[in-house]
N, C-alpha and C positions, 0 to 999 in steps of 0.2 A: 637513788633508794626509793621504793615507794613509800607512801604515807598511809598509815592504816586507820580506817574508819572506826572509831572506838564508840562513837555516838550513834545510840539505836533506840528504838522504842517497839514494844511487841506485846500482845495481848493475844489470848487463846480462848478457844472453845473446845467442846469435845472433838468437835469434828474439822477443825482449822486453826491455824496460826496467823496472826495479821501483822506482817512486820514493816517497820516504816525506817528508810535510811536516808538523812540528809545529804544532798550533793556538794553541799558547799561551793557552789558557783560552777562546779564542772557541768559539763554536757554530757549525758549517758544516752545511749543507743541500745537496741535490742542485742547488738552484737557484744555489749559489755557484760552481759548477764550469762552465767552459766550456773544452771541447776540440775540436779540429779536426786536420787532417793534420798541420800542422807548428807549431800555436800552442795554447798550454797556459795558462789563466789561472785564478785563484782567488780569488774577492773575498769576505773575511769582514771587514767593517769592524770596527777602522779596518785591518786588516792586508791586503795584497795581494802576489800572487805572479804572476808573468807571464813565459813562456819562450818563445822560439822554438827548437823542437826541431833536433836536428843534422839530422835526415832525417825524410821523411814516415811516419807511422806509419798503423795501420788503426783510425780513430776509431770504428768501428761495432762491433768487437768489444773494444775497450779498455775497462777498468773502472776505478771509483774506490769504495775503502770507506773509510767514516768509523767511526772508534771508537778508543777508548784515547786520546783526545787526539790523534789523528794522522789524516792522510789517507793512504790507500795506494794508490798508481796500478799498474796493470799495463797497459803500453802494449805492444802489438803491432807489431812491425816490419813495413813492407810488403815490404823486401827484406832478408833475412837478411845481416847484416853485423855487425861491431863499431865502435861509434861511439867518436870519438876524445875528445869530451865531449858533455855532455848537452844543452847549447845550441849555436846557431850563433856561432861565433866569428869576431871581426873582421868583423862587420858594420855597416855605417854606418846613422846614424838614418832616412836614406829607405828603405832597404832594409826596416828593420824594420818601419816605417809601412806599406809596401806589403804586407809579409806579413801584418801585423795585419788591415789592411782587407781583403784578399783573403779570410782566414780568416773574418772576419765575413761577408761578401757569401756566400761559399759556404755558412756556416752556415744564412743566411736562406733560401736558395734550396732547401738539402735539406730544411729545415723546411717550405717551401711544397710541395715535391714530396711530403713526407709526408704533409700535411695533405690534399692532393688525392688521393693513393692512398687514404688513409682514407675521404675521402668517397665516390671511386669504389666502394670495397668494401663501404662501408654501403649504397650505392644498389643495388649487386649483391645483396647479402642481402635488402635489401627488395623488389626485383624477384623473387628466388627465392620470397620467403615468400609474396609475391602470386600467383605462379604456381603455388605449392603450395596456397594456399587456394583457388584457383579450380579445381584439378584436383579438390580434395576436394569442393567444391561441386558441380562438373559430375557427378562420380560419385555423390553423394547424390541429385541431381536425376534422373540416368538411374536410380537403383534406386527412387525413389519413382513414377517414370512406368512401370517394369517392373511394380510392385506394382499401380498402377492399372489397366494393361493386363490383367493376370492377373485382376483382379476383374471387370473390364470383359466379358473373356471368359467368366468364370465365370457372371456374370449373364446374358449372352448365351443361354448353354448352359441355364441353368435356365430362362429364361423360353421358348426353343425347346421344351423338355421339356414346360413347363406347356400351352404352345398345343397340342402334340402330344396330350397327355391331354384336354384339353377338346375337341379335334376327334374324338378316340376316344369320348368320353362322349356328344358331340352325334349321332354316328353311330349309337351304341348305342340312343339315345333315339327316334331316327327309326325305326330297326329295329322297336324295342318297339313304337311307335306303329301301324306298318303292320301288325304282326301282331294288334294288337287290333282294327283296322279290318276285317281280314280275317275274324276271328273274328265280328265283328257283321254282316257281309254274307251270309256262307253261310246262316245262318238264315233271313235276309229272302229270298234265293234260294228256298230250299225252300218257304217260305209262299206265294210268288208261284206257283210251280208247281202247288202243289194247289188255289189259288183257280182259276188257268185251267183245270185239268183237270175242275174242276166246272162251270164256265161256258162251255166251249167249245162251238163249232157242230160238226155232223157232218162239215163238209167238212175234210177232212184237209189239203188243200194250203194252204187259207187258215190254218189254225191252225198249219200248220208255218211258213208265213212269219210270221206274227204272233210266234210264239215265237221265231224267229230274230231279228226285230227286237227283241224284249225282250232276248234274250241280248245283243246288241251295244249295247244303250242304256245304256252305262256313265255318262253324265252324269245321267239320271233316277234311277238308281240310288244314286250317289254322294250326291245331294241327298236322297234319301229316308233315306239311312243318316244324313246330317247332322241331319235332322229328328229322327229317332230318338234320337241321341245328345243333342240339346237336351231331350229329354223326359226322359231318364234323369238330368238332372242336378239337385242338390237345390235347394230353395227358398233364397232369400238370407235371411240372418239377421235378426231383428228388432232395430232400433236402441233404445239404451237410455240413460239419463243416471245415471251413478254419481257420489253427492255423497260428497267427502272432507272430513271435519271435522278441524281440526289445533287441537292445544292452544294456547290464546292465551299468548303469550310477551311480555314486556316487553324482555327481552334477545336479541341476534340468535344467541346458542349455542343448541344443541339441548338439550331436557331432559334427555337422559341425560348430558349433558356438562357440566350446570351445577351449582353450589353454592348450594342453595336458603336456606341459612340465611344466608349473606353477601350473596345478593341480596335478600331479605326485610329483612335490617337496611339495606342501602343505600336500599331505596325507602322505608322508614321515615324514614330521615333526611331524604330528599328532600322527603317529604310534609310533615315537620315545618317543614322549612325554608321551602317553600312557603307554609304556613299563616302562618308570621312575616311572611313578604313582604306577603301578602294581608291581614294585619291592619290595625291603626290606624296604619300609617306613612303619613302624609300627605305626607311629604318624597317619596315614591316615586311619586306620582299622575304627575307631570310628566316622570318618567324614561323613557327607553328601556329595552327588556328587557336589553340587553347592560349598561347602566348600573346595573342591579339586582344585578349579580354583584359578591360582595365582592373576588374578584380584581382585577376592574376597577378598583375603589374603591381598594383598595390601591395599585396602579400609579399612579393619580391623585395619591394622597397622597405617594407617593414622588417624583413629578415636582415636585408643590408644595413639598416639603421642600428638593429640590436647587435651586429659584429661589429660596427663603428666603421663601416665603409659609408660615410655620409655622402661623398660624390655621386657614388654609385646609386644610392636610393634617391638624389635628387633626378638623375637620370631616368630611372625608372618611373618616379611620379610625372616627369614631364611628358614622358611618353604616354602615360595613363591620360594626363590631361588632356593630350591632343586628340585622344580617342573619346573621351567624355569629358567635358568641362562643366558638367552639374553636379559633380561629386564633391562635397564639402571636405570630407576626409582627407582627398587628395591634397588640397591646399593647406590643411591644417598639418598633415604629418611633413608637406614640404617646408612649412614654415618651422619646424621643429630642426629639420635638417640644416636650414640658413641659419639659424641661431647657434648651431653647433660650429658652423663654417664662418661665423662673424659676418654673414651677408644680412645685416641689420634691416636695411631698407626693404630687401626681398621679403624678409620674415614678416614685416609691418604689412606688405602688399598681400602675402599670402593668406595671414590673419584677417584682414578684413575682407576679403573674397569670400572666406570661409564663412565669416559673419553673415554676408549677404546671402549665401545660400542656406544659411541656417535659420530660415524663416519658414513659416510663421514660429514663435518661440514656444514650443511644447515640452513637457517634462522628459519624452522621450531624447530630445537633443541637448537636455541641460549640460550634460557632462561635456560634449562638445563645444558648446557656447563658453563654458567655464575656461577651457584649454584656450581656445583663441583669444579670450580675453586676456588671459595670463600670459600666453606667447607674445601678444603684440604688446602688452604692458611691459614685458622684460625688455623686448627690443627697444621700446622709447628710453627706459632707464638707461641702458647701454648707450644708447645715444644722447644721454645727459637730458632728455626731455621727462624730467620728473613729473611735471603736471600731468601730461598726458598718460604717461604710464600709471601715475596714481588713479586717474579716472577709469582706466581699464581693470584694475585692482579691484575698485570699489563697485564696477559692474559685475565682476566675478562674484565679489561678497554678496550682492544683492540676490543673485541666481542660488547661490549656495554658501548661506550665512554661517553654517556649521564647520566650515573647513579652518581648521586654526592655523595652517601653514600659510594660507593666501593673508589670512588676517595680520600675522607676524609680518610677512613681507610688505603689506599695506602699512603698517606702522613704522617699518625702517625708512619707507619711501618718504613718509610725513616728516619723519626727523631729518631725512637729507634734505628736504625742501626748506624746513625751518633754518638748519645751519647754512643753506645757501643764503636765504634772505638776511640772516644776522650778518653773514661775512660781508654781505653787499652793503 
């Protein structure tokens, strides 16, 4: 059952009512207060305050402040007047129930209207933002189109100017050719005149007619000048073949960009490896060229190890080592196979060989060195050489101090050593 708050203090002016409610240790929130035109309710479990006000108020501008263990209401009257009391007196239960339900209904309608108004306002803001974005995009698109049009006009002007220049150049060339042709025709005419004067017949009328015909014979003159032009052309050049010899290169790079010392070292290693392959390895006779690759054999051994075929993996690693004995991963993987097969001495040998090849110690081979120390340490421990095994585990911890599994195994080995010493 709720506990009714009976204590309250209030005072009024012509325009406002000031009401104070003690909280009695309860904690109020804005959600605990409900106020309408003529109904006021404060629900702070287990306390409850409810009042039907004497006259309507402006619930929109009225305020409530929570602090110092009290709630202070400032209720603004709709009509300036002095109230006889804070609440409506001599009201029956039905009227009170009606006023209460009416206040709740109006509050729901008002909240719904506010929600709708907020939704409409939000939609208007969204439409405005969309229109503004579209205007900006349209302005940007127009700016880009204007730039394109300016560039198009600029290119068209440049093209027109270039065409005019080409046309002027062609006209100049044609004029120049015409001048050259005229210079060739003039001495030809003079020569023909001299020839005709020497061989002409005393009949002047005939000779004049012939001379006129010769002068008017433009076709024969131009043909003759064309023949003369052909005679003045130089003879065609003689054809020949030039042989270009390039320096033989194994590598695709040019000789000026090569590193001769490194290339010769690589070629020497390849030749040595090829000699080993072509030596007395009878196992390779039936293999394909790809299967003679140590990397291919290493991958094959890894697959066999994953399937649990440790003997097959050892055979693959053995053949790969015979092809290339400078790969530390071959010895490291073969040591893992020997550990599974309980070939502990061979596991120690392969791990040691891998550590020899993993020099100098650099960050790139840290994981491989950790594995080599762990596998050799495991083989030593299984041979009951705990001191040597502990040394390998401590060396692995120095390389990778964050590995918790290695640290746990090293601690177990220390306990074993202590137990052995105490028992002896």
